[in-house]
N, C-alpha and C positions, 0 to 999 in steps of 0.2 A: 421366483428368484431362488437361486441355489445358495448354499452357505458360502461357496467360493465367491459368487457375485456380491454377496453382502460384505464379505471381508475386503474385497477389492474396493467397493464403494466406501466403506468405512476408512480405509487407508487413504483414499483420495481426499475424502472430506477432512481427515486429520491433517494431511499435508497442506491442503488449502488453508486451513485454520492457522497452521504454523507460519505459512507465507504471509497471510494477512497480518498476523500479530507482529511479525518481524518488520514488515513494511510500515505499519502504524507506529511502532516504536521508533524506527529510524526517522520518520517524518516528524513525529512529535519532538524528538531530540534535536532535530534540525531547526526547529523554531515555529513550526506550523501549529496553529491553535487546534484543539481536539477535533472540532467539527471539520476543519479543513483537512487535517491529517486523515480523518475517516473517509472523506470524499476522495482524496488522492489514493489512499490505500486500497479502496474498493474498485478503483478504475483500472482495469487490466492494461490499458494502453498507455498509462502514465509511467514514464521512465523514472524509477526511484532515484537513480544517481543524478539525473538532470534536476529533479525536484530539489534534492539536497544541495546540489552545486549552485543552483540559482540563488538560494539564500546565502550560501557561503560567500558568494561574489557580491553580495550587497543588494540583490534585487528585492524590492519590497514584496511582501507576501501577496498583496492584491495583484500585482503585475505577474508574479509567478503563477498564481492561480489562473489568470487569463491565458497565459502561455500554455499551461499544462492541460487545462480542461477545455 
């Protein structure tokens, strides 16, 4: 692996970590318990805005998790 390859990989990993941290933070603030926020934040197919909106509209967390996961 070249130095350029390593730099590109490091940037991608850093960006992925930032995205995960942002998603986890938003989900936790929306009302998901830490374990649930972790599961949702790591699932790439979960729509963050839908996850937050479900709770804002009064959907119970258990139902939101069934819908999202």
